Residue, then its C-alpha position, 0 to 999 in steps of 0.5 A: m536458145t529460145a523455143a522461138k528461135g528453134k522453131a524459126l530455124d526448123s521452119t527455115l530448114r523445112t522451107g529450104l528442103d521444100e525448095q531444095l536450097e540449091i543443094d544439088s546445084p551450083q551455089t548462088l553468088v551472093p554477098f557474104d561475110e568473109h570472116l564468118v567461118e573464122r569467127a564461128r571457129s573462135q566461138w566454137q573453141f570458146g564454147d559460145w553456143e548461143s552465138l553459133t546458134s544465132i547464125l541463120f541457115d540462109t547465111i550458111q547455105h550461101h557461104p562459099d565455105r558452107a560445109k565447114l560453117a554448118l559443122f560449127v553451127a551444128a555443134g552449137h545446136l547439139q550443145s544447146g540441146n537442139v538435136h533436131e536442128a543439129q541433125q539437119l545441119l549435119r546432113f546438109a554439111t555432108r551433102w555440101g562436101a564435109s568429109k567424114t573425118n571432119l564430121a567425126r572430129i566435131l561429134i567426138a569433140g562435142v562428146h568430150n565437151s559434154l563429159g567435161r560439163a558432167a565432170a564439172l557438175t560432180g566437182q572433178k576438176v582434173r577430169m573436167l579440164k582433160h575433157f575440155e582440152s580433148s574437145v578443143g584438140v580434136g575439133t581444131p588440131g594445131a590450136d593452142i590447146r591449153l590456152l583455149a581449154k582454159a577459156r572453154q572451161n570458164e565459158q562452160l562453168a558460167q553456163i553451168d552456173v546459170v543452169a544451176k540457178l534455174l534448177a534451184l527453183p521449185v519444181s512440181a514434177p517428180t524426179g528420181a527413180a522410174q515412176i510406174a503407171r500400171q495398166t489394168i486388164s480392162k483397158t488393154e490386153y497383152c499377149i505376153s507379160l515380162t518381168f521388169r525390175l525397176d531401180n528403187a521401185g520393185l518389180m512390175n509386169m509389162g505387157f507386149n503385143s505383136n505387130k504380126p499376131d498370126w505369127v505368134n503362139a502365146k502360152p502362160e510361160l512360153l512364146e513360140y513364133k514363126t515368121e514368113n520368109n524369115a521376115p522381121m516381127y516386133l513385140v512392142s509394149n503397146g496395145n496395138g503392137n505398132f511401134e510407129k504410134p505412141p502407146q495409148d495406155q502407158q505402162l511406164t512413166l520416166t522423167a524427161d531429159t534423164a539418163y537411164l540404163l536398160s539391161g536384162t536377159i532374153a531366154q530365146q532359142g531360134n535361128s536369129k538373134p533378137v534385137v531390143w528397141l527403145f522408142q520415144y514419142a512426142g507430138g503424137k509420133r515416134e521421135d527417137s529410137q535406139s536398138v541393141p542386139v542380144t548377145n548370148g542372151r544378154f543386152r545393155l542399152a544406155f539412153r537419155t529420155l528426150p526433154h519433150m518426151e511424152a511416151l515411151a515403148i520397148g520392142i523386141r525384134l524377132a525373125g525366123e522360128g524360135s521361142i522365148d521362155l517368158k519366166k526366165t526373161v527379165f528386164t532391168l531399168k535404172e536411172q544412171n548417176n553422173e559417175e556411171l555416165i562419165a565412165f560409160f561415155e569415156e569408154k565409148i569415146s575412146k573406142l570412137e576415137n580409135s574407130s575414127r583413126n582406123s576409118v581414115e586409114n581404111s578409107m585410104r586402103q579401099l580407095e587404093a584398091c578401087i583404083r587398082l580394080q578400075h585399072y584392071l577392069g579397063d576403060e570399057t568396064i565401069l566399076p559400080d559404087m561398091h558401098k552399095w554392094p556386098i564386097s569391099p574393094d580389097f576383097g575384089v583385089l584378092l579375087i583377082n590375085l587368086i584367079e591370076q595366080n591359080v589355074y582354076d577349071g571352074i569357079i562357083e559363087f554363092g551371092s552374086g554382085t560386083s564380085s561376079l563382074i570382077v571374076a568374069k573380067a579376070l576369067e576373060r583376061a586369063a582366056r586371052r592370055q592362055n589362048g585356051s578354052a574359056v572358064s565360066l563363073l557359075t553364080f547363084d542368087h536367091l532374089d530375082e532383083y539382084a540376079g537381074k542387076t548382076r546380069k545387067l552388069i555382066t551384059q553391059s561389060g560384054l562378059q556373058r561368055y564368062a559368067n552364068v547368073v542363076l536364080a536359085p530360090l532358097e529351099s529346105w536343106q538338112t545335114k545328116e543330123d537333120e539340122p535344117f537350113a534354108y539354102y540355094s536350090c543349087g545341087e543339080t546345077i552344080r553337079a551338071y557344071r562339074q560334069e561338064m569339066g570331065d572325069q579328071t581331078r579338077r581345081i575349083l574356086v568357091i566364093v561364099d558371100g551369101p545368103p545373108s545372115a538374116v536367113g538364119k543361124h550359120a546360113r552359109y554353112p551348106a556351101l561346103p557340103q553341097v559342093l562336096a556332094a557334087c564334086g569328085e573326092n579328089d578335086c582341089i577345091d578352094f573355099l573362100m569365105d567373105d565377111y570373116l570379121r563376123q563371129e558367125e562366119q568364123e563359127i561356120v569355118r570351124r564347122w567346115m574344118a570339123l567336117l573335113d577332119e571327120r571325112k579325113i580330107k586334108y586342107q590348108h587354113i589361110e586367113f586374110n586379116h588385113l582386109e576390111k571385112k577379113a576373109c578366110l581360105l580353106r584349100l582342100n586336097f592342096e597336095n594335088t595342085e602341083k602338076 
C-alpha cells in the first residue's frame, strides 16, 4: 500500500470520527455491492492484501454487513503494515457488532500468516505450509483448507519475492545489533544509572529520571522511593522523566522495523511489583507502548520497532514504598533472529488459540449466570453491567447459594459493589420466607465514589433495610510481628455490629473482595485477623475470598490457614475452581454449625 493511500484512509477515518459516521445511529440506506463481502472473503483467503486495502472506508460503513467487511479489510491493513488504519477499523468493527470470537479469529489467522511468511524466509517449507493452513482454517472455518492454503502460499511467496528484490538494493542505514548513542553528563543529568548489556556491543550505562522527583531518594547504588497514597510513579530513560514526550538526548538507537528482546533483573524490595514499559515515538509524540510485569525479580519483553520510529525510551513503573539495588539491576537487549521469533510467536499463538476457545465457553457460562441472577433479583431490581464491577456473574450465583443454604446471623463485606446488591436481595428474600428479624449486610469501601454508587444501587432497589454501606478510608494496621498494612478503618464498626447479635455463638459470612492489590502486597490479609478480633472465639465464620485465580490471593489464604493453625482454630478449606476468577472458602468452627 502506498503512503498516499494510507494517508487518504487515515484522513477518511479521522473525518468519519468527527462526523460520528452514523456509528451509534441506524445505517443510512445507500446503494451497495451485494457481492463485496464474498469478494473480500476470497481476497482474504488468497492473501490479496492490496485489493483489500483498496476498499474505501465510505464503502465499508454503508454496507449492510459492515462489521464483517471491516474485519477483512483490517486484516489486509495489518498484513500490509498499516497498523494505525487496522486498529481503527477493528474498533469500528467492534462497535458495529463484530463478535469477540470473529475478532479473535481474524487476529489469530493474521499471526499464523505472518509466521508462515517468516518460515518462508528461512526456507522452512513444512512449517510455512502448516501456518498458512492454520491461517485459512482459523479465519474461515469449513473452507477447503488444503486448496486455499496452496493458493495463499503462492500469493505470499510472490509478495515476498517482490520485497526481497527491493531489499537487495543498496542501503546506507546501519543494520544488525543495537547501535549506541552515548550521552554526555553536560547534556543531561540523570538521578540513577542502570547497566545495559547489548548484543554484540558490550555494556553501557543508561540514565533514568523520575516523573515524581520528590518521591525518590537516589544514592550511588540504591534508589529509595515512597509514593503518595500508593499512586504510581515512573522512572524513564528521558531527561524530564515524562514518557509522553520523546527523549531529547537519545541514549539508545535501534534499527527501525526490527524485532528485539528486552529482558533482565530488577533487584527491588517493596510492597508492589514493578512493571517495565517500552515507549516508541514518531512525529514528536508517543506512538506505541508495551509493558510487562516483573515476576520474581525478572522480566522478558519481545517487541518490534515501528517502521517510522524516531526515538525510544524505557520506563519502570513503581508504587508504594520500596527500594532498588542499582548494582544488581541489569537489562539485556538483543536483536531476535527469525528462528527465535518463530518459536516465540508459535508458543504465544498456541496460548491465544486455547484462550480464545476458553473465552467463548466462559462467556456462555457468564451469560447463563447473568440470566439466573436477573431472574433471582426480579423485575424491580436491574442488574448493573457486571463487566464494569469487580465480581463475575458466577460469583454472584455462589453468594446466593451460600445465603440460601445457610442461616447467617450477619454478613460482612470488604469491597462494596454489585455483590452488595445481590447479598441485600438474598437477605430480603430470606427474611420474607422465614418471617423473622431481618439480617443486614455490613459492607465497607475506602473510596467515597464507589461507596456512593453502591448506596445508590441499594436505594434504587428499595433494599436499604438490608445493607449498610460504610465509608472506611484506609488506615495503618500492623500484625503482631509489626508487619505494616493499609486497611479499612473498620475495627470499631465490626465490634459494634457483632455486639448487636448478642452473646450467643453466631454464624457469620465474610466476603473478601477488597481493597485492590495496588494498595500493597497481600492487601486483603488483614480481613481475617480484624474479624477474629471483633467476634467471639466460638463463632462460626465463613471467609469467602474472591479472585482466587491470582497468586497473591492464594498466598493470603495460606497465611490465613497458618494463623488458624497457630491459634488451634478448626476450619474447612473449600475451593471453587470452576468459577471464572475462582474463589476459596474457609469455614471456621464448622463443627458448631449443626443445631
